[in-house]
Every structure is written in structure tokens, then in C-alpha cells.
Residue frames relative to the residue before (quaternion, step in Angstrom):
aa qw qx qy qz dx dy dz
X 1.0000 0.0000 0.0000 0.0000 0.00 0.00 0.00
X 0.3408 -0.7421 0.5275 0.2343 3.61 -0.73 0.96
X 0.3401 -0.7269 0.5728 0.1668 3.57 -0.99 0.95
X 0.0799 -0.7958 0.6002 0.0021 3.47 -0.94 0.95
X 0.2030 -0.7672 0.5962 0.1212 3.68 -1.03 0.56
X 0.4066 -0.6846 0.5392 0.2742 3.55 -1.14 0.60
X 0.4238 -0.6634 0.5422 0.2938 3.53 -1.07 0.75
X 0.0317 0.7821 -0.6211 0.0395 3.49 -0.87 1.00
X 0.2770 -0.7520 0.5922 0.0841 3.45 -1.05 1.08
X 0.2865 -0.7322 0.5992 0.1509 3.53 -0.94 0.94
X 0.0474 -0.8007 0.5962 -0.0328 3.47 -0.86 1.07
X 0.2738 -0.7003 0.6239 0.2129 3.57 -1.11 0.66
X 0.0656 0.7606 -0.6447 0.0396 3.51 -0.93 0.95
X 0.7828 -0.1108 -0.0762 0.6076 3.47 -0.32 1.40
X 0.7646 -0.2668 0.2264 0.5411 3.59 -0.69 -1.01
X 0.6561 0.5286 -0.3307 0.4251 3.63 1.04 0.03
X 0.2726 -0.7467 0.5840 0.1642 3.60 -1.18 0.52
X 0.0264 0.7888 -0.6132 0.0324 3.64 -0.77 0.82
X 0.3632 -0.7098 0.5692 0.2008 3.53 -1.25 0.69
X 0.1397 -0.7969 0.5874 0.0165 3.54 -0.93 0.97
X 0.3586 -0.7254 0.5465 0.2156 3.50 -0.82 1.10
X 0.3292 -0.6997 0.5935 0.2230 3.67 -1.14 0.66
X 0.0162 0.7988 -0.5993 0.0498 3.51 -1.01 0.91
X 0.3933 -0.6733 0.5747 0.2484 3.54 -1.30 0.54
X 0.0216 0.7885 -0.6145 -0.0136 3.54 -1.22 0.72
X 0.2854 -0.7265 0.6050 0.1574 3.51 -1.28 0.51
X 0.3603 -0.6809 0.6127 0.1767 3.55 -1.02 1.04
X 0.2997 -0.7806 0.5222 0.1678 3.60 -0.20 1.23
X 0.6282 0.5516 -0.3391 0.4313 3.64 1.04 -0.54
X 0.6990 0.4550 -0.2487 0.4925 3.61 1.33 -0.48
X 0.6029 0.5954 -0.3546 0.3953 3.61 1.10 -0.84
X 0.1923 -0.7643 0.6137 0.0471 3.46 -1.08 1.08
X 0.5631 -0.6615 0.3705 0.3287 3.65 1.17 0.11
X 0.2769 0.8051 -0.4924 0.1809 3.60 1.11 0.51
X 0.3957 -0.7685 0.4282 0.2636 3.49 1.26 -0.59
X 0.4243 0.7164 -0.4619 0.3056 3.61 1.21 0.01
X 0.6096 0.5335 -0.3781 0.4481 3.70 1.05 -0.52
X 0.6718 0.4705 -0.3050 0.4840 3.57 0.96 -0.81
X 0.6449 0.5014 -0.3427 0.4639 3.58 0.98 -0.59
X 0.6880 0.4856 -0.2653 0.4695 3.54 1.06 -0.79
X 0.8178 -0.0632 0.0501 0.5698 3.64 1.00 -0.71
X 0.2061 -0.8362 0.5062 0.0457 3.50 0.30 1.42
X 0.6420 0.5115 -0.3245 0.4700 3.65 1.13 -0.52
X 0.7180 0.4373 -0.2621 0.4739 3.62 1.23 -0.30
X 0.8037 0.2805 -0.0520 0.5221 3.45 1.20 -0.76
X 0.0749 -0.7780 0.6226 0.0387 3.57 -1.12 0.69
X 0.4443 -0.6415 0.5335 0.3262 3.61 -1.25 -0.54
X 0.3639 -0.6822 0.5801 0.2561 3.53 -1.26 0.56
X 0.7701 -0.3746 0.2581 0.4473 3.57 -1.37 -0.09
X 0.7023 0.4653 -0.2660 0.4685 3.59 1.20 -0.44
X 0.5629 -0.6002 0.3902 0.4131 3.49 1.34 -0.11
X 0.5411 0.6133 -0.4073 0.4065 3.62 1.15 0.15
X 0.6122 -0.6026 0.3959 0.3245 3.55 -1.13 0.86
X 0.0211 -0.7679 0.6401 0.0118 3.55 -1.19 0.70
X 0.4316 -0.6640 0.5238 0.3137 3.61 -1.05 0.50
X 0.3745 -0.7202 0.5440 0.2126 3.48 -0.96 0.90
X 0.8230 0.1320 -0.1350 0.5358 3.57 -0.80 1.01
X 0.7565 -0.3956 0.2618 0.4502 3.64 -1.11 -0.52
X 0.5804 -0.6560 0.3601 0.3211 3.57 1.19 0.04
X 0.4852 0.6879 -0.4144 0.3460 3.53 1.36 -0.35
X 0.2914 -0.8127 0.4902 0.1194 3.48 -0.70 1.05
X 0.2853 -0.7361 0.5851 0.1855 3.60 -1.01 0.59
X 0.6827 -0.4391 0.3464 0.4702 3.61 -1.20 0.06
X 0.6678 0.5200 -0.2844 0.4503 3.60 1.04 -0.68
X 0.7817 0.3491 -0.2022 0.4755 3.57 1.01 -0.64
X 0.4515 0.6905 -0.4601 0.3283 3.64 1.28 -0.05
X 0.6774 0.5043 -0.3121 0.4351 3.61 0.81 -0.75
X 0.6180 0.5417 -0.3059 0.4808 3.54 1.22 -0.74
X 0.6403 0.5237 -0.2903 0.4812 3.55 1.11 -0.79
X 0.6276 0.5165 -0.3244 0.4839 3.52 1.08 -0.81
X 0.6371 0.5218 -0.3270 0.4635 3.59 0.95 -0.90
X 0.6296 0.5308 -0.3154 0.4716 3.65 0.96 -0.80
X 0.6384 0.5245 -0.3154 0.4667 3.55 0.86 -0.95
X 0.7003 0.4956 -0.2594 0.4434 3.57 0.79 -1.09
X 0.7449 0.4439 -0.1970 0.4574 3.63 1.12 -0.71
X 0.5236 0.6501 -0.3835 0.3952 3.56 1.34 -0.14
X 0.3315 -0.7880 0.4768 0.2046 3.62 -0.34 1.17
X 0.6974 0.4460 -0.2540 0.5002 3.59 1.21 -0.61
X 0.3826 -0.7313 0.4870 0.2856 3.72 1.23 -0.03
X 0.3036 0.7964 -0.4646 0.2403 3.59 1.11 0.74
X 0.7085 0.4399 -0.2323 0.5005 3.52 1.26 -0.55
X 0.0919 0.7787 -0.6193 0.0405 3.44 -1.10 0.83
X 0.3899 -0.6790 0.5820 0.2196 3.47 -1.44 0.36
X 0.0185 -0.8335 0.5520 -0.0120 3.52 -0.62 1.07
X 0.4342 -0.6637 0.5509 0.2596 3.52 -1.28 0.48
């Protein structure tokens, strides 16, 4: 079984420190169904009934999937994909 770890960013907010998971999201209002996300990272993206891209699972990225998500962001012609903290 392959072990994965979640990418977590440490952030200082006032005097406290909190850990934030990094995840990939698709803005459904922008997606036109080009399929570049699925071609770039089929383990992160799928399609809905209309052929528009959807994030598989909760979208939380691991160290192994962060680069694939960045590639999908860079290749989306509608700029519908983003990586959020």
C-alpha cells in the first residue's frame, strides 16, 4: 500500500499558529468541459453528467498530487481550477 501525506501549510495568524490543508477546487460556473484537468490528473478530476470537470473526493492534496493539481490549474483555458488553503 502506498503511503501519502497531506500537504499542510503553517500560518501565523496574530499570536496563534494553525495548520491549513491545501485543496484543489473547480468553479462550476466557469468550467466549459474542455477536459484538460482530467487529462492532466485523472486521479484528481472526473466529469459530471454534462461533461464538466469535477474534483474527485474532497480535493485535499498530498505531496504527490500537488504538482499534478498545479499542472491542471496552468492548463485550464477557462481558469476554473484553483488551489486553496
